[in-house]
Backbone bond lengths (Angstrom), bond angles and torsions (degrees), N, CA, C in turn:
res aa  C-N    CA-C-N  psi(-1)  N-CA   C-N-CA  omega(-1)  CA-C   N-CA-C  phi
1 M - - - 1.507 - - 1.528 106.69 -
2 A 1.321 111.98 116.93 1.533 118.36 -178.51 1.607 103.84 -87.37
3 S 1.344 106.21 145.49 1.477 115.79 -179.22 1.611 111.85 -105.51
4 D 1.321 116.47 173.64 1.374 115.32 179.32 1.572 111.89 -66.67
5 V 1.340 113.15 -29.81 1.532 120.15 176.04 1.536 109.72 -60.48
6 D 1.359 116.23 -38.50 1.518 116.73 -176.07 1.539 104.07 -70.09
7 A 1.297 118.66 -42.39 1.415 118.97 -177.87 1.523 116.06 -61.50
8 L 1.411 114.78 -34.78 1.432 119.65 179.30 1.656 106.94 -73.59
9 V 1.312 113.25 -38.24 1.459 115.83 -179.76 1.478 108.88 -65.04
10 A 1.334 120.72 -36.38 1.528 123.72 178.14 1.483 107.37 -63.97
11 V 1.312 120.02 -38.90 1.526 120.54 -179.15 1.518 109.03 -67.92
12 L 1.307 120.24 -40.41 1.526 118.90 179.81 1.579 107.53 -69.91
13 D 1.236 117.94 -39.84 1.488 122.91 -179.57 1.543 107.55 -58.21
14 E 1.343 117.99 -46.70 1.511 121.13 -178.30 1.465 107.87 -68.00
15 R 1.314 124.16 -42.25 1.427 125.83 -173.45 1.515 112.22 -75.11
16 Y 1.369 119.24 -45.71 1.431 122.46 -172.27 1.550 115.64 -111.76
17 G 1.242 115.03 -14.84 1.517 121.81 -176.50 1.589 107.34 91.36
18 R 1.280 108.86 152.36 1.541 119.66 -170.96 1.502 109.60 -56.51
19 H 1.346 119.91 -38.67 1.505 120.38 -169.50 1.519 112.39 -106.77
20 N 1.346 114.59 14.60 1.449 120.23 179.21 1.538 117.39 -101.81
21 W 1.302 117.00 3.12 1.462 121.48 176.49 1.563 108.49 -141.47
22 N 1.335 119.57 154.35 1.403 124.20 -176.57 1.495 107.00 -132.83
23 L 1.409 115.16 150.41 1.460 123.04 176.68 1.516 107.25 -129.99
24 W 1.432 114.91 129.91 1.472 116.74 175.43 1.530 107.40 -147.15
25 S 1.326 113.26 166.72 1.406 124.46 176.70 1.524 109.37 -83.27
26 A 1.262 118.32 125.29 1.456 124.31 -176.65 1.584 106.48 -78.58
27 S 1.337 116.17 142.83 1.483 121.61 179.29 1.514 112.91 -68.21
28 I 1.171 118.78 -20.86 1.597 123.14 175.55 1.500 109.94 -92.81
29 G 1.392 118.12 1.89 1.413 118.20 -178.63 1.466 111.80 106.74
30 G 1.281 118.91 153.68 1.438 121.99 -178.68 1.544 112.32 84.12
31 W 1.318 112.85 -165.88 1.546 117.19 -175.45 1.529 110.20 -136.39
32 V 1.266 114.62 153.99 1.557 119.16 -173.94 1.550 105.68 -129.46
33 V 1.281 116.14 135.51 1.454 125.92 174.82 1.446 105.75 -115.17
34 K 1.271 120.85 125.35 1.458 125.30 178.17 1.584 109.94 -111.89
35 L 1.251 114.85 122.57 1.544 118.28 174.67 1.534 105.60 -96.14
36 N 1.329 113.44 111.19 1.468 120.70 -169.55 1.566 109.31 -66.84
37 K 1.341 120.20 -48.36 1.448 123.68 178.95 1.465 112.20 -58.62
38 E 1.279 118.59 -44.61 1.475 123.76 -176.46 1.441 112.80 -83.33
39 K 1.355 120.46 -10.20 1.381 121.01 175.46 1.537 112.51 66.99
40 T 1.255 118.64 33.37 1.500 120.88 -173.30 1.613 107.60 -131.27
41 S 1.356 111.99 153.69 1.431 118.96 176.31 1.561 106.42 -125.68
42 H 1.302 115.50 143.25 1.444 122.29 -178.39 1.542 111.16 -128.09
43 Y 1.239 117.18 139.00 1.473 122.64 -167.48 1.549 110.79 -117.15
44 G 1.256 116.73 142.37 1.491 122.91 170.87 1.535 111.07 -148.80
45 D 1.357 113.83 157.70 1.484 117.31 178.31 1.543 110.37 -76.90
46 T 1.271 120.11 -23.51 1.379 124.71 173.98 1.581 111.53 -120.43
47 I 1.330 116.75 160.54 1.399 118.91 179.02 1.641 108.62 -59.94
48 G 1.203 119.98 -42.91 1.454 126.53 174.43 1.491 114.95 -50.21
49 E 1.398 113.67 -50.17 1.477 119.58 177.18 1.517 113.37 -64.39
50 A 1.317 116.28 -38.05 1.456 116.32 -178.76 1.467 112.16 -70.03
51 L 1.346 116.39 -37.76 1.392 120.66 178.47 1.538 112.60 -66.91
52 Q 1.409 114.56 -42.02 1.433 119.35 176.25 1.559 111.37 -59.72
53 A 1.364 116.55 -43.32 1.386 119.43 -177.73 1.547 110.38 -64.41
54 A 1.277 120.76 -35.43 1.477 121.87 171.38 1.504 113.40 -64.66
55 I 1.361 117.87 -39.36 1.356 119.64 176.59 1.512 119.32 -67.63
56 D 1.412 113.25 -31.34 1.412 119.67 179.32 1.483 111.83 -81.52
57 Y 1.338 121.18 -10.61 1.484 126.64 179.11 1.493 109.77 -58.51
58 K 1.291 117.97 130.88 1.442 125.92 176.63 1.491 109.40 -111.24
59 P 1.309 118.01 110.48 1.548 118.54 -172.15 1.570 108.88 -62.88
60 L 1.232 116.49 147.06 1.474 127.85 175.33 1.472 108.88 -86.87
61 P 1.362 116.32 144.38 1.520 120.06 173.68 1.496 111.32 -58.61
62 V 1.312 115.89 136.54 1.568 120.61 -179.98 1.521 104.42 -96.97
63 V 1.354 110.13 130.59 1.544 123.22 -175.67 1.420 110.09 -122.13
64 P 1.376 119.98 133.59 1.472 118.71 170.60 1.542 108.93 -72.11
65 R 1.258 113.74 160.59 1.538 116.28 175.13 1.503 114.29 -70.28
66 R 1.271 114.78 148.77 1.402 119.86 -177.05 1.549 112.64 -63.20
67 P 1.345 121.16 127.36 1.404 119.09 -178.30 1.580 114.59 -64.55
68 S 1.227 122.29 150.61 1.432 125.11 -178.15 1.654 106.03 -85.43
69 L 1.219 112.67 147.44 1.484 118.69 174.60 1.531 111.63 -82.70
70 F 1.316 114.61 157.73 1.477 124.72 177.36 1.419 108.73 -136.56
71 S 1.356 114.51 131.84 1.556 121.59 178.52 1.543 103.79 -116.27
72 A 1.350 109.45 127.50 1.476 119.66 177.04 1.572 110.06 -62.85
73 D 1.338 113.55 -35.73 1.507 120.15 178.66 1.469 111.16 -66.79
74 G 1.357 125.33 -25.76 1.400 129.04 -179.90 1.487 111.81 -91.00
75 A 1.345 116.94 -6.17 1.449 116.97 -178.07 1.533 109.77 -83.09
76 G 1.298 114.25 140.02 1.526 124.44 179.31 1.509 108.45 -97.52
77 I 1.314 115.51 116.33 1.486 119.50 175.32 1.462 111.67 -108.15
78 Y 1.331 119.94 128.04 1.410 125.38 -172.49 1.506 110.97 -146.92
79 K 1.403 112.51 151.92 1.435 125.20 -178.80 1.610 105.42 -76.59
80 A 1.354 107.85 129.17 1.540 111.08 -178.54 1.556 103.76 -122.15
81 G 1.426 112.09 79.83 1.471 119.88 174.10 1.543 110.61 61.92
82 K 1.280 119.59 -150.50 1.455 124.14 -177.75 1.549 113.52 -82.54
83 R 1.271 119.98 -10.22 1.393 123.21 179.28 1.487 116.21 -75.80
84 G 1.326 117.37 -18.88 1.556 116.38 175.70 1.516 112.01 134.64
85 W 1.310 112.37 -155.41 1.460 117.10 -175.48 1.542 110.10 -108.32
86 R 1.286 118.80 152.87 1.469 124.09 -178.13 1.567 105.05 -130.14
87 V 1.457 108.59 157.96 1.418 114.80 -177.64 1.558 103.50 -125.13
88 E 1.312 113.10 137.25 1.538 117.15 173.00 1.565 107.44 -128.43
89 Y 1.269 114.38 155.80 1.425 123.62 -177.55 1.535 110.14 -141.83
90 R 1.304 116.64 120.75 1.482 119.59 -179.19 1.504 113.01 57.00
91 G 1.288 114.46 39.53 1.466 118.96 177.53 1.490 116.54 80.93
92 R 1.296 119.45 0.90 1.452 127.18 -173.35 1.602 110.38 -115.60
93 D 1.262 115.85 129.44 1.460 118.71 176.48 1.544 111.15 -69.13
94 C 1.389 116.03 136.04 1.389 121.43 -178.46 1.530 113.15 -86.16
95 C 1.298 114.38 3.09 1.518 118.79 176.87 1.483 111.72 60.99
96 V 1.262 123.96 44.09 1.360 123.91 175.49 1.580 109.01 -130.86
97 W 1.317 116.36 136.66 1.471 122.78 175.70 1.445 108.57 -112.87
98 L 1.282 118.95 121.57 1.438 123.14 -177.47 1.552 110.31 -126.38
99 E 1.278 116.58 146.58 1.514 121.78 -173.28 1.501 114.37 -71.56
100 T 1.401 117.94 -35.72 1.379 119.14 179.74 1.510 114.93 -127.02
101 K 1.328 116.57 162.35 1.420 113.23 173.26 1.407 117.89 -65.06
102 K 1.339 116.32 -34.20 1.448 120.41 175.11 1.539 112.66 -59.63
103 M 1.368 114.49 -40.24 1.457 116.32 -179.73 1.459 108.10 -66.70
104 A 1.365 122.28 -38.30 1.437 124.04 177.50 1.534 112.83 -63.80
105 E 1.292 116.62 -34.81 1.507 119.56 -178.74 1.641 107.02 -76.53
106 Q 1.302 118.20 -34.10 1.439 120.15 171.59 1.554 114.42 -66.20
107 W 1.340 111.69 -36.19 1.483 113.15 177.90 1.487 108.43 -66.47
108 A 1.343 124.30 -41.33 1.427 129.94 -176.93 1.538 106.09 -62.69
109 K 1.358 120.91 -44.54 1.337 122.09 178.83 1.612 112.74 -63.07
110 Q 1.285 114.50 -41.36 1.463 120.34 -179.67 1.519 109.79 -68.52
111 E 1.335 119.57 -37.50 1.480 122.32 173.54 1.493 112.45 -65.53
112 E 1.308 117.86 -35.91 1.542 121.92 176.42 1.552 106.94 -65.04
113 E 1.281 122.10 -46.34 1.442 124.38 179.31 1.534 108.10 -64.74
114 R 1.229 120.14 -41.73 1.478 121.33 -177.98 1.476 105.98 -66.25
115 A 1.274 122.80 -45.47 1.549 126.13 -174.94 1.483 107.90 -68.94
116 D 1.362 121.21 -28.93 1.436 122.76 -176.70 1.591 103.92 -78.41
117 K 1.296 119.64 -44.05 1.451 122.16 178.49 1.540 109.34 -63.09
118 A 1.330 121.34 -43.13 1.502 118.34 177.00 1.501 109.76 -66.11
119 Y 1.297 124.84 -34.84 1.440 124.85 175.68 1.503 108.89 -65.29
120 E 1.295 121.12 -47.78 1.412 119.95 -174.70 1.540 110.65 -67.15
121 D 1.435 120.73 -34.31 1.395 120.41 170.63 1.438 115.18 -67.71
122 W 1.290 121.27 -35.10 1.442 125.79 176.75 1.567 106.90 -60.54
123 M 1.388 115.47 -51.44 1.418 118.85 -177.77 1.492 111.52 -58.22
124 A 1.356 118.08 -43.67 1.396 121.10 -177.71 1.519 112.68 -62.16
125 N 1.285 115.76 -38.81 1.517 120.49 179.60 1.494 115.77 -91.44
126 Y 1.309 121.10 -33.70 1.432 123.58 -174.92 1.566 114.46 -125.26
127 G 1.230 117.06 8.31 1.483 120.24 -179.42 1.523 112.41 -60.68
128 W 1.284 118.20 -17.33 1.479 122.89 -178.51 1.495 106.68 -70.29
129 T 1.335 124.34 -17.44 1.470 124.01 179.39 1.467 109.95 -74.61
130 L 1.337 124.78 -21.47 1.443 128.74 178.88 1.434 104.97 -54.71
131 G 1.338 120.45 125.93 1.422 123.73 176.91 1.547 112.65 89.91
132 K 1.288 118.56 -4.34 1.407 124.60 -175.36 1.499 106.33 -102.39
133 Q 1.367 121.77 172.74 1.366 126.50 -176.39 1.495 112.54 -114.46
134 E 1.297 116.84 125.94 1.478 121.15 179.35 1.548 109.42 -64.12
135 G 1.319 121.18 141.05 1.412 122.46 -177.06 1.536 115.01 81.70
136 V 1.281 116.95 -13.43 1.474 122.64 174.82 1.563 111.53 -112.60
137 D 1.237 115.20 -47.95 1.445 123.03 178.93 1.513 122.09 -101.48
138 F 1.356 109.34 -24.55 1.458 119.80 -178.86 1.490 107.34 -163.85
139 R 1.389 113.35 171.46 1.480 119.27 179.81 1.577 108.25 -134.55
140 Y 1.246 117.21 136.45 1.436 122.01 178.24 1.548 113.13 -74.88
141 E 1.340 120.12 142.18 1.482 118.96 176.40 1.424 113.13 -55.12
């Protein structure tokens, strides 16, 4: 004789796989279902309620963080002893060693172009998240 709980377990097994979710008794009472891939936990006073809460969960879209911009004009280029030239931006070293000052300036320009392209790509794909709330409308990677 199959129970309602067996049917709920079958739904979770089909959706997430047998080893990709866990069920346990909470120390404060009730039951918890953890969906490993989704990184979420769902609570219920009974096993059936906890399983149903996990089944009813609608995953949020996962979005990478917005890339930071880089300005070649704001980059500080300085001589670092005999080893060459360094670039810093906003008080942080960019971890590049370049042989000449001209190479350092070119690197800063290329980094600015790369950052602008990454920002434009992010805006085209994920700009819809601006004005939305993390955890309600989307989730960061």
